C-alpha positions as CSV (number, residue, x, y, z in Angstrom):
1,M,-97.6,-82.4,-153.2
2,G,-94.0,-83.1,-154.1
3,N,-91.3,-83.9,-151.6
4,K,-89.1,-80.8,-152.1
5,H,-86.0,-80.6,-149.9
6,N,-83.3,-82.4,-147.9
7,Y,-83.3,-85.7,-149.6
8,T,-81.3,-88.4,-147.9
9,E,-80.2,-92.0,-148.4
10,S,-83.1,-93.2,-146.3
11,T,-86.2,-94.7,-147.7
12,V,-88.9,-92.0,-148.1
13,T,-92.2,-91.6,-149.8
14,P,-91.7,-90.9,-153.5
15,P,-92.4,-87.3,-154.7
16,C,-96.0,-87.8,-155.8
17,A,-98.9,-85.4,-156.1
18,G,-101.3,-88.4,-155.6
19,D,-101.0,-91.9,-154.4
20,A,-97.4,-92.9,-153.5
21,A,-98.0,-96.3,-155.0
22,A,-98.5,-94.8,-158.4
23,I,-94.7,-94.8,-158.8
24,S,-93.1,-97.4,-156.6
25,G,-95.7,-98.8,-154.3
26,T,-93.3,-99.2,-151.3
27,G,-91.4,-96.0,-151.2
28,A,-88.3,-94.7,-153.0
29,K,-84.6,-94.1,-152.2
30,F,-83.3,-90.6,-153.0
31,E,-79.8,-89.2,-153.6
32,S,-78.5,-86.9,-150.9
33,Y,-78.3,-83.8,-153.0
34,G,-80.6,-81.6,-150.9
35,S,-82.9,-79.1,-152.6
36,P,-83.2,-79.3,-156.4
37,Y,-82.3,-75.5,-156.3
38,E,-79.1,-75.8,-154.3
39,D,-76.8,-75.7,-157.3
40,E,-78.3,-72.5,-158.8
41,P,-76.0,-69.5,-159.0
42,A,-77.2,-66.5,-157.0
43,A,-78.7,-63.6,-158.9
44,P,-76.2,-60.7,-159.0
45,A,-77.2,-57.5,-157.1
46,A,-77.8,-54.5,-159.4
47,S,-74.7,-52.3,-159.5
48,V,-74.9,-48.6,-160.3
49,T,-71.4,-47.6,-161.5
50,G,-71.2,-45.3,-164.4
51,Y,-74.8,-44.0,-164.5
52,S,-75.5,-40.4,-165.6
53,R,-77.7,-38.1,-163.6
54,V,-81.1,-37.3,-165.0
55,D,-81.8,-33.6,-165.8
56,A,-84.4,-32.4,-163.3
57,S,-85.1,-29.1,-165.1
58,T,-87.4,-30.5,-167.8
59,L,-90.1,-33.2,-168.3
60,A,-89.3,-33.3,-172.0
61,G,-87.9,-36.7,-173.2
62,K,-88.7,-38.4,-169.9
63,V,-90.3,-41.8,-169.3
64,V,-91.7,-41.5,-165.8
65,C,-93.0,-44.5,-163.8
66,G,-95.9,-44.3,-161.4
67,Y,-94.6,-45.2,-157.9
68,Q,-97.0,-46.4,-155.2
69,A,-94.7,-47.1,-152.2
70,W,-97.9,-48.1,-150.4
71,F,-97.1,-51.6,-149.2
72,N,-96.8,-52.0,-145.4
73,T,-96.0,-54.7,-142.9
74,P,-95.9,-54.8,-139.1
75,G,-92.6,-53.9,-137.8
76,S,-91.9,-51.2,-140.4
77,G,-91.0,-48.7,-137.7
78,I,-94.0,-46.4,-137.9
79,E,-97.2,-46.0,-136.0
80,F,-99.2,-47.6,-138.9
81,D,-98.0,-51.0,-137.7
82,R,-100.1,-53.4,-139.8
83,W,-100.4,-55.1,-143.2
84,F,-101.5,-52.8,-145.9
85,H,-102.1,-53.5,-149.6
86,W,-100.4,-57.0,-149.5
87,A,-103.5,-58.0,-147.5
88,G,-105.8,-56.6,-144.8
89,S,-104.2,-59.0,-142.2
90,T,-101.3,-61.4,-142.3
91,P,-101.1,-62.7,-145.9
92,A,-102.0,-66.4,-146.2
93,K,-103.6,-68.7,-148.7
94,D,-106.7,-67.0,-150.1
95,N,-106.0,-63.9,-147.9
96,I,-104.1,-61.6,-150.2
97,T,-104.8,-58.6,-152.5
98,F,-101.8,-58.6,-154.8
99,E,-101.1,-60.5,-158.1
100,I,-97.4,-60.7,-158.6
101,Y,-95.1,-61.9,-155.9
102,P,-92.0,-59.6,-155.6
103,D,-88.4,-60.8,-156.0
104,T,-87.2,-60.0,-152.5
105,R,-83.6,-61.3,-152.8
106,E,-82.0,-57.9,-152.8
107,Y,-83.8,-56.4,-149.8
108,P,-82.0,-56.3,-146.4
109,E,-83.4,-59.0,-144.1
110,D,-84.6,-56.4,-141.6
111,A,-86.8,-54.9,-144.3
112,L,-88.7,-58.2,-144.8
113,Y,-91.6,-59.6,-142.6
114,K,-92.7,-63.1,-142.6
115,T,-96.2,-64.1,-143.8
116,N,-98.4,-67.1,-143.3
117,L,-98.1,-68.2,-146.9
118,G,-96.5,-71.5,-147.7
119,A,-92.8,-71.7,-148.4
120,L,-91.6,-70.5,-151.9
121,G,-91.1,-73.2,-154.4
122,C,-87.3,-73.1,-153.8
123,G,-87.9,-73.8,-150.1
124,K,-87.3,-70.3,-148.7
125,E,-89.7,-68.7,-146.3
126,A,-92.3,-66.4,-147.9
127,K,-91.6,-62.8,-146.8
128,L,-92.7,-59.4,-148.0
129,Y,-91.3,-55.9,-147.7
130,S,-92.6,-52.6,-146.3
131,G,-92.6,-49.9,-149.0
132,N,-91.8,-46.9,-146.7
133,I,-88.5,-48.3,-145.3
134,A,-85.4,-46.4,-146.5
135,S,-83.5,-49.5,-147.6
136,V,-86.4,-50.7,-149.7
137,I,-86.8,-47.3,-151.5
138,D,-83.0,-47.1,-151.8
139,T,-83.1,-50.5,-153.6
140,H,-85.7,-49.3,-156.0
141,F,-83.9,-46.2,-156.9
142,R,-80.6,-48.2,-157.3
143,W,-82.5,-50.3,-159.8
144,M,-83.7,-47.2,-161.7
145,A,-80.1,-45.9,-161.9
146,R,-78.8,-49.3,-162.9
147,Y,-81.3,-49.8,-165.7
148,G,-81.5,-46.3,-167.1
149,I,-85.0,-45.4,-165.7
150,D,-85.5,-41.6,-165.3
151,G,-87.6,-41.6,-162.1
152,V,-91.1,-41.6,-160.7
153,A,-94.3,-39.9,-160.1
154,L,-94.8,-40.5,-156.4
155,Q,-98.4,-41.3,-155.6
156,R,-100.1,-39.6,-152.7
157,F,-103.7,-40.5,-152.0
158,V,-105.9,-37.7,-150.7
159,T,-107.9,-40.3,-148.7
160,D,-104.7,-41.3,-146.8
161,A,-104.1,-37.6,-145.9
162,R,-107.1,-37.9,-143.6
163,N,-105.6,-40.8,-141.6
164,P,-102.9,-39.6,-139.1
165,K,-101.3,-43.0,-138.9
166,I,-101.0,-43.5,-142.6
167,Y,-99.9,-39.9,-142.9
168,G,-96.8,-40.8,-140.9
169,K,-96.0,-43.5,-143.4
170,M,-96.5,-41.0,-146.3
171,A,-94.1,-38.5,-144.7
172,Q,-91.5,-41.1,-144.3
173,V,-91.9,-42.1,-148.0
174,I,-91.3,-38.5,-149.1
175,E,-88.1,-38.3,-147.1
176,N,-86.8,-41.6,-148.4
177,V,-87.7,-41.0,-152.0
178,G,-86.1,-37.5,-151.9
179,A,-82.9,-38.9,-150.4
180,S,-82.6,-41.9,-152.8
181,S,-83.5,-39.9,-155.9
182,E,-80.7,-37.5,-155.1
183,K,-78.3,-40.3,-154.2
184,Y,-78.8,-42.0,-157.6
185,G,-79.4,-39.0,-159.8
186,R,-83.1,-39.8,-160.5
187,I,-86.0,-37.4,-160.6
188,F,-89.4,-37.4,-158.9
189,Y,-92.6,-35.3,-158.6
190,L,-95.8,-35.6,-156.6
191,C,-99.0,-37.1,-158.0
192,Y,-102.1,-36.6,-156.0
193,D,-104.6,-39.5,-156.6
194,I,-108.1,-38.5,-155.7
195,S,-109.6,-42.0,-155.9
196,G,-112.4,-42.5,-153.4
197,A,-112.0,-39.0,-151.8
198,P,-115.3,-37.4,-150.9
199,D,-116.4,-34.1,-152.4
200,K,-117.1,-32.5,-149.1
201,G,-113.9,-30.9,-147.7
202,F,-111.8,-32.2,-150.6
203,F,-110.1,-28.9,-151.4
204,D,-109.4,-28.1,-147.7
205,T,-107.9,-31.5,-147.1
206,L,-105.6,-31.4,-150.2
207,K,-104.6,-27.8,-149.5
208,A,-103.8,-28.5,-145.8
209,D,-101.8,-31.6,-146.8
210,F,-99.9,-29.9,-149.6
211,D,-99.1,-26.8,-147.5
212,S,-97.5,-29.2,-145.0
213,I,-95.2,-31.0,-147.4
214,R,-94.5,-28.4,-150.2
215,E,-91.4,-27.0,-148.7
216,K,-90.0,-30.4,-148.0
217,L,-90.6,-31.6,-151.6
218,L,-89.0,-28.5,-153.2
219,S,-85.9,-28.9,-150.9
220,F,-84.7,-31.8,-153.0
221,S,-82.6,-31.1,-156.0
222,S,-84.1,-34.1,-157.7
223,Y,-87.6,-32.7,-157.7
224,L,-88.7,-32.3,-161.3
225,Y,-89.4,-28.9,-163.0
226,H,-90.7,-28.0,-166.4
227,G,-90.6,-24.6,-168.0
228,G,-89.2,-23.2,-164.7
229,K,-92.1,-24.5,-162.7
230,P,-92.1,-27.4,-160.2
231,V,-94.3,-30.3,-161.5
232,I,-97.3,-31.8,-159.8
233,Q,-100.0,-34.1,-161.1
234,V,-103.6,-34.5,-160.1
235,W,-105.0,-37.9,-161.1
236,G,-108.6,-38.9,-161.3
237,L,-110.8,-35.8,-161.7
238,G,-113.6,-36.8,-164.0
239,V,-112.7,-40.5,-164.0
240,G,-115.8,-42.7,-163.8
241,G,-115.7,-45.2,-160.9
242,N,-112.9,-43.3,-159.1
243,C,-114.0,-39.7,-158.8
244,R,-116.5,-38.5,-156.2
245,V,-115.1,-34.9,-156.3
246,S,-117.3,-32.4,-158.1
247,A,-116.0,-30.3,-161.0
248,A,-116.3,-27.2,-158.9
249,E,-113.9,-28.6,-156.2
250,G,-111.6,-29.8,-159.0
251,V,-111.4,-26.3,-160.5
252,R,-110.8,-24.8,-157.1
253,T,-107.9,-27.3,-156.4
254,V,-106.2,-26.9,-159.8
255,K,-106.4,-23.1,-159.6
256,Y,-104.8,-23.2,-156.2
257,L,-101.9,-25.2,-157.5
258,L,-101.5,-22.9,-160.5
259,D,-101.5,-19.9,-158.3
260,L,-98.6,-21.4,-156.3
261,G,-96.6,-21.5,-159.6
262,F,-96.7,-25.2,-160.3
263,Y,-96.8,-26.9,-163.7
264,V,-100.0,-29.1,-163.4
265,I,-100.5,-32.4,-165.1
266,G,-104.0,-33.8,-165.3
267,G,-104.5,-37.5,-165.1
268,T,-107.7,-37.7,-167.0
269,P,-110.1,-40.4,-168.1
270,T,-109.4,-42.0,-171.5
271,H,-112.3,-40.2,-173.2
272,W,-111.7,-36.9,-171.5
273,F,-112.4,-34.6,-174.4
274,T,-115.7,-36.2,-175.5
275,E,-116.7,-37.0,-171.9
276,T,-118.0,-40.4,-172.9
277,R,-117.6,-44.0,-171.7
278,D,-115.1,-43.8,-168.8
279,A,-115.4,-40.0,-168.4
280,L,-117.9,-38.2,-166.2
281,K,-119.6,-35.2,-167.7
282,G,-119.0,-31.7,-166.7
283,Y,-115.3,-31.6,-166.1
284,R,-114.2,-29.8,-169.2
285,E,-113.4,-26.6,-167.2
286,V,-111.0,-28.7,-165.1
287,Y,-109.2,-30.1,-168.1
288,N,-108.9,-26.7,-169.7
289,L,-106.8,-25.5,-166.7
290,Y,-104.1,-28.2,-167.0
291,H,-100.7,-27.6,-168.6
292,M,-100.5,-31.2,-169.6
293,I,-103.1,-33.9,-170.3
294,S,-102.3,-37.6,-169.5
295,P,-105.3,-39.9,-170.1
296,W,-105.4,-43.2,-168.3
297,Q,-105.2,-46.3,-170.5
298,V,-104.6,-49.3,-168.1
299,G,-107.1,-52.0,-168.8
300,R,-108.7,-50.2,-171.8
301,F,-107.3,-52.7,-174.4
302,G,-105.2,-55.9,-174.5
303,G,-103.1,-57.9,-177.0
304,S,-100.0,-56.8,-178.9
305,D,-101.9,-57.3,-182.1
306,V,-104.1,-54.3,-181.3
307,A,-101.9,-52.4,-178.9
308,G,-100.0,-50.5,-181.6
309,E,-103.1,-49.5,-183.6
310,Y,-105.1,-48.5,-180.5
311,T,-102.2,-46.5,-179.1
312,I,-101.5,-44.5,-182.2
313,E,-105.2,-43.8,-182.9
314,R,-105.7,-42.7,-179.2
315,V,-102.6,-40.6,-179.0
316,Q,-103.1,-38.8,-182.4
317,T,-106.7,-38.0,-181.5
318,D,-105.7,-36.7,-178.1
319,L,-102.9,-34.6,-179.5
320,Q,-105.4,-32.9,-181.9
321,Y,-107.7,-32.2,-178.9
322,C,-104.7,-30.7,-177.0
323,E,-103.9,-28.6,-180.1
324,N,-107.5,-27.3,-180.2
325,L,-107.1,-26.2,-176.6
326,G,-104.2,-24.0,-177.3
327,G,-101.4,-26.5,-177.6
328,K,-101.4,-28.3,-174.3
329,D,-98.5,-30.7,-173.6
330,Y,-99.4,-34.4,-173.7
331,M,-98.1,-37.5,-171.9
332,P,-99.5,-40.9,-173.0
333,V,-99.8,-43.7,-170.5
334,I,-98.4,-47.2,-171.4
335,F,-98.6,-50.4,-169.3
336,S,-97.0,-53.8,-169.2
337,G,-100.1,-56.0,-168.7
338,F,-102.9,-56.3,-166.1
339,A,-104.6,-58.8,-163.8
340,W,-106.1,-58.7,-160.3
341,S,-107.5,-62.2,-159.8
342,N,-106.2,-62.4,-156.2
343,W,-107.9,-59.1,-155.3
344,N,-111.1,-58.8,-157.3
345,G,-111.5,-62.4,-158.6
346,G,-110.9,-61.5,-162.2
347,K,-109.3,-63.7,-164.9
348,R,-105.8,-64.9,-164.3
349,N,-103.3,-63.1,-166.5
350,H,-106.1,-61.0,-167.8
351,I,-104.1,-58.8,-170.2
352,P,-100.9,-60.9,-170.8
353,R,-97.6,-59.1,-171.1
354,E,-96.5,-61.4,-174.0
355,S,-92.9,-61.4,-172.7
356,G,-92.7,-57.6,-173.2
357,R,-94.3,-57.4,-176.7
358,F,-97.5,-55.8,-175.4
359,I,-95.8,-52.7,-173.9
360,W,-93.3,-52.6,-176.7
361,E,-96.0,-52.2,-179.3
362,Q,-97.4,-49.2,-177.3
363,A,-94.0,-47.6,-177.0
364,R,-93.3,-48.2,-180.7
365,A,-96.6,-46.6,-181.7
366,I,-95.7,-43.5,-179.7
367,A,-92.6,-43.2,-181.8
368,R,-94.9,-42.1,-184.7
369,T,-96.1,-39.1,-182.7
370,K,-94.6,-36.1,-181.0
371,C,-95.2,-36.3,-177.2
372,T,-93.5,-34.4,-174.5
373,S,-93.0,-37.4,-172.2
374,V,-94.4,-40.9,-171.4
375,Y,-96.0,-42.2,-168.2
376,L,-95.4,-45.9,-167.5
377,A,-97.9,-47.5,-165.2
378,M,-96.4,-48.7,-162.8
379,F,-93.1,-49.3,-161.1
380,D,-94.3,-51.3,-158.1
381,E,-98.0,-52.0,-158.6
382,Y,-97.9,-55.7,-157.7
383,D,-101.7,-55.5,-156.8
384,E,-102.9,-55.1,-160.4
385,A,-99.9,-56.8,-162.0
386,T,-98.6,-53.7,-163.9
387,A,-95.3,-53.7,-161.9
388,I,-92.0,-53.5,-163.8
389,A,-90.0,-53.9,-160.6
390,K,-88.3,-57.2,-159.9
391,G,-90.9,-60.0,-159.6
392,A,-91.2,-63.7,-159.4
393,E,-89.6,-65.4,-162.3
394,D,-91.4,-68.7,-162.0
395,S,-92.8,-71.2,-159.4
396,S,-89.6,-71.4,-157.5
397,M,-90.1,-67.8,-156.4
398,T,-93.8,-68.0,-155.4
399,P,-95.5,-69.6,-152.4
400,T,-96.5,-73.2,-153.0
401,D,-100.0,-72.8,-151.6
402,Q,-101.2,-69.8,-153.5
403,Y,-101.4,-68.7,-157.2
404,F,-99.3,-65.7,-158.2
405,L,-98.7,-64.4,-161.7
406,T,-95.0,-64.8,-162.7
407,Y,-92.9,-63.3,-165.4
408,A,-92.7,-66.7,-167.1
409,A,-96.4,-67.1,-167.4
410,D,-96.5,-66.3,-171.1
411,G,-94.2,-69.1,-172.1
412,N,-90.7,-67.6,-172.0
413,W,-88.5,-67.6,-169.0
414,L,-87.7,-64.0,-168.0
415,S,-85.3,-62.9,-165.4
416,S,-86.8,-60.8,-162.6
417,D,-85.1,-57.6,-164.0
418,Y,-86.4,-58.1,-167.5
419,Y,-89.1,-55.3,-167.4
420,L,-86.6,-53.0,-165.7
421,R,-84.2,-53.6,-168.6
422,L,-87.0,-53.2,-171.1
423,T,-88.1,-49.9,-169.6
424,G,-84.6,-48.7,-169.8
425,R,-84.5,-49.6,-173.4
426,I,-87.8,-47.9,-174.1
427,T,-86.5,-44.8,-172.3
428,E,-83.3,-44.8,-174.4
429,L,-85.3,-45.0,-177.7
430,F,-87.8,-42.3,-176.6
431,R,-85.1,-39.9,-175.5
432,S,-83.1,-40.3,-178.7
433,G,-86.2,-39.6,-180.8
434,T,-85.9,-42.9,-182.6
435,S,-88.4,-42.9,-185.5
436,Y,-91.1,-45.5,-186.0
437,E,-89.3,-46.8,-189.1
438,S,-86.1,-47.3,-187.1
439,Y,-87.8,-48.7,-184.0
440,P,-87.0,-52.5,-183.6
441,A,-90.1,-54.5,-184.5
442,Q,-89.6,-56.7,-181.4
443,P,-88.0,-56.1,-178.0
444,D,-84.3,-56.3,-178.7
445,I,-83.0,-57.2,-175.3
446,P,-82.3,-60.7,-174.0
447,F,-84.9,-62.5,-171.8
448,S,-82.1,-62.9,-169.2
449,A,-78.6,-61.5,-168.8
450,G,-77.6,-64.4,-166.6
451,P,-76.3,-66.2,-164.6
452,V,-79.6,-68.1,-164.8
453,Y,-81.0,-68.2,-168.4
454,M,-83.9,-70.5,-167.9
455,R,-85.5,-72.8,-165.4
456,T,-88.7,-74.8,-165.2
457,S,-90.4,-77.3,-162.9
458,F,-93.3,-77.3,-165.3
459,E,-95.9,-75.8,-162.9
460,R,-99.1,-74.7,-164.7
461,D,-99.7,-71.0,-165.1
462,T,-96.3,-70.0,-163.6
463,D,-93.5,-71.8,-165.4
464,P,-92.3,-71.7,-169.0
465,V,-94.5,-73.7,-171.3
466,A,-92.8,-76.7,-172.8
467,N,-92.8,-76.6,-176.6
468,V,-93.0,-80.3,-177.2
469,R,-92.1,-81.6,-180.7
470,Q,-91.3,-85.1,-181.7
471,I,-88.0,-85.6,-183.4
472,H,-88.0,-89.4,-183.8
473,N,-89.9,-92.2,-182.1
474,T,-89.3,-96.0,-182.6
475,C,-90.6,-97.1,-179.2
476,G,-94.2,-95.9,-179.3
477,A,-93.4,-93.1,-176.8
478,S,-95.6,-90.3,-175.6
479,L,-94.7,-87.2,-173.6
480,E,-97.2,-85.4,-171.4
481,L,-97.4,-83.0,-168.5
482,T,-98.5,-84.8,-165.4
483,D,-99.2,-84.4,-161.7
484,E,-98.4,-88.1,-160.9
485,A,-94.9,-87.3,-159.8
486,A,-92.7,-84.3,-159.1
487,L,-89.3,-83.5,-157.6
488,S,-90.6,-80.1,-156.6
489,G,-94.0,-78.6,-156.9
490,T,-96.7,-80.8,-158.3
491,M,-95.9,-81.2,-162.0
492,S,-93.3,-83.0,-164.2
493,Y,-93.0,-84.3,-167.7
494,K,-93.9,-88.0,-168.2
495,L,-92.2,-90.0,-171.0
496,T,-93.9,-93.3,-171.6
497,T,-92.9,-96.1,-174.0
498,S,-94.8,-99.1,-175.3
499,G,-91.8,-101.2,-176.3
500,A,-88.1,-101.3,-177.1
501,G,-86.5,-98.6,-179.2
502,E,-85.5,-95.0,-179.0
503,C,-87.2,-91.6,-179.0
504,E,-86.4,-87.9,-178.9
505,F,-88.6,-85.0,-178.1
506,M,-87.8,-81.3,-178.4
507,L,-88.9,-80.2,-175.0
508,L,-87.9,-76.5,-174.8
509,G,-87.3,-74.0,-177.5
510,L,-85.1,-71.3,-176.1
511,P,-85.2,-68.0,-177.9
512,G,-83.0,-65.5,-176.0
513,S,-85.2,-62.5,-176.8
514,A,-88.6,-61.7,-178.3
515,D,-87.0,-61.4,-181.8
516,G,-86.3,-65.1,-181.7
517,S,-82.5,-65.0,-181.2
518,G,-81.2,-67.7,-178.9
519,Y,-78.8,-67.7,-176.0
520,K,-75.1,-67.6,-176.8
521,I,-73.2,-70.4,-175.0
522,S,-70.5,-69.1,-172.7
523,R,-67.6,-71.1,-171.5
524,G,-69.2,-71.8,-168.2
525,M,-72.7,-72.6,-169.3
526,R,-74.3,-75.8,-168.1
527,V,-77.6,-77.6,-168.4
528,R,-79.1,-79.6,-165.5
529,F,-82.2,-81.7,-165.2
530,F,-83.6,-84.5,-163.0
531,A,-85.1,-87.9,-164.2
532,Y,-86.9,-90.7,-162.4
533,S,-87.8,-94.2,-163.3
534,N,-89.1,-97.1,-161.2
535,T,-88.3,-99.9,-163.7
536,A,-85.5,-102.4,-163.2
537,E,-83.9,-101.2,-166.4
538,G,-83.0,-97.8,-164.9
539,L,-82.4,-94.7,-166.8
540,R,-81.0,-94.4,-170.4
541,V,-82.2,-90.8,-170.8
542,S,-80.0,-88.2,-172.4
543,L,-79.8,-84.5,-173.2
544,E,-79.4,-83.0,-176.7
545,I,-78.6,-79.3,-177.4
546,Y,-79.5,-77.8,-180.8
547,T,-77.8,-74.7,-182.0
548,A,-78.3,-72.0,-184.7
549,S,-75.4,-73.4,-186.8
550,G,-76.9,-76.9,-186.8
551,R,-74.2,-78.3,-184.6
552,R,-75.5,-80.6,-181.8
553,L,-74.0,-81.6,-178.4
554,S,-74.0,-85.3,-179.4
555,Q,-71.7,-84.5,-182.3
556,T,-69.0,-83.2,-180.0
557,D,-66.5,-84.8,-177.6
558,A,-69.3,-84.8,-175.0
559,A,-71.0,-87.7,-176.9
560,E,-69.8,-90.3,-174.3
561,L,-70.6,-88.3,-171.2
562,P,-73.4,-89.3,-168.8
563,A,-76.5,-87.5,-169.8
564,V,-75.4,-87.5,-173.4
565,D,-74.8,-91.2,-174.3
566,T,-77.9,-93.4,-174.3
567,S,-76.0,-96.6,-174.7
568,Q,-75.3,-96.8,-171.0
569,T,-77.6,-96.9,-168.0
570,Y,-77.4,-94.1,-165.5
571,G,-79.1,-93.6,-162.1
572,K,-80.9,-96.3,-160.2
573,P,-84.5,-97.5,-160.4
574,G,-86.7,-95.7,-157.8
575,E,-84.5,-92.6,-157.5
576,W,-84.4,-89.1,-158.8
577,S,-81.1,-88.7,-160.6
578,R,-79.4,-85.5,-161.4
579,F,-77.9,-85.0,-164.9
580,T,-75.6,-82.1,-165.6
581,V,-73.6,-81.2,-168.7
582,N,-71.2,-78.3,-168.9
583,I,-72.1,-77.5,-172.5
584,G,-69.8,-74.5,-172.6
585,R,-66.8,-76.9,-172.8
586,Y,-68.1,-78.3,-176.1
587,L,-70.3,-75.6,-177.7
588,E,-68.8,-72.3,-176.6
589,G,-69.8,-69.5,-178.9
590,E,-72.7,-71.4,-180.4
591,T,-76.3,-70.2,-179.9
592,I,-78.9,-72.5,-178.3
593,T,-82.1,-72.8,-180.2
594,G,-83.5,-75.8,-178.3
595,I,-83.1,-78.6,-175.8
596,S,-84.4,-82.1,-176.4
597,L,-84.5,-85.3,-174.3
598,R,-83.8,-88.7,-175.7
599,L,-84.6,-92.1,-174.3
600,A,-83.4,-95.6,-175.2
601,T,-85.2,-98.6,-173.7
602,N,-85.5,-102.4,-174.0
603,S,-89.0,-102.5,-172.6
604,V,-92.1,-100.7,-171.6
605,Q,-90.9,-97.8,-169.5
606,T,-92.1,-94.6,-167.8
607,V,-89.7,-91.8,-167.0
608,Y,-90.4,-88.5,-165.3
609,I,-88.4,-85.4,-166.1
610,D,-88.3,-82.3,-163.8
611,N,-86.4,-79.1,-162.9
612,I,-84.5,-78.1,-166.0
613,L,-81.9,-75.4,-165.5
614,V,-79.7,-73.5,-167.9
615,C,-77.1,-71.2,-166.3
616,D,-73.5,-70.0,-166.1
617,G,-71.2,-71.4,-163.5
């Protein structure tokens, strides 16, 4: 493993994943710059000034996110004082049940609880939040307001209503969701999930539970209504693999909710009308009672190349079925991606997000239809990797001893708020009724709004994928990803020459958004990287910036700066050296399209490159 933090002038073991002698044999001397992440600017907290309140009188035009709020830790202030959904006991290596590690930087310290997982890649202690705590829920609804997200369908599991300890957690969640949704002008409604609930006593359990919370729910001005009726959803009746409740109990339950004057949404199987494949037979009478049909789609397909075609075919078919049943309302389900390798042992990154393209194609297809609303699965579902809430950007934000899916896993570096911003954009387009012909072909928001625009320490499966392309090579050089040495983590890029000469490799292409546009260079933008060589010659490595206009950093007044000029030697043999260029001073207003690394050498040489950062300030 790499030596990660608090480097000093003393002689220490070099940062190797394997044998220390692979680099220097006798140890290496490091600069006293501390952690490689110490010079990163802090992510700004989400502000909520200037947001407009969401109309709680209608479901029409809304994009609603499923909201679990089911994670729990010890010390959360309720009787249910144990780990829940993160793991069955204290989370540790190979003892977790969630796929995406959350970005916890904006939660108050007293809402976080330490785990037994290794430190994050940046050196911070690995902690997790409890989803029932008021400050956590407040943070989530502040994000919704900041990014233009309408609100949530609050999940309530019928199985949990049987457990008095979990029930206390659920009651606290309702109080906090109601208060925060009112505070930030968002909407919410209750969604009963019947997964795993037994048939015997189902109706009595749900009725007793709903009778105990109904008055509280409707006391909030943010509770959603449609057609003058308060909204409620029942998810799972007829869904194969989830539903143990008989159709008779289902009919009884839905009629009870209708008699109370509620507008009832049915969360159905995908093939609800034909009762094939994922749908149990015999539930047609239940579906006929619903005001709105919302078939589940998560995991039913994958790939942006098929997402649009699948979605439009499915939605158009369902809309026709709804019309045949007297014109029922319809709410399609879209999702960002899917994986649960840490829980069920499935494939890592099973249905890739493709940097937002996957969910974008689904939303774009819906623009070809006329749907009342859209259900987005899910806001905080870190277990199955459908979450749009802030998550780990790359390996610097995940524990070093355990795999987690990151938002950079598909090759582009995405800020932790990317999917919140993308959901806000999808909501804006849906509400405005943007036609398919006018819908942007690609997500038209930047991958990051700064201050960090990209970082990588080249860890497999979690960091941006280097897009290596040779520019020129007169020294017989090769560039490869290696675990021989690393400043942090276990991986770095290894540049090896076979003789004297020069070489240049395009290491990172940097589109700023999925449509291929790059990052515009601000006045304060800088690029930083680290390099290491154990040869007596030292480092003659340099940075090159390519821009959309064709202008390069080496063509500006920066040409003679350290990290730009390869005619001089920088750094010392056997040390990791930091190279930083304030590119905004020389290329302000230009748009970055790529970063390359150059090396000049008089001999056979091996250089390791690690921890590239592009940021403001």
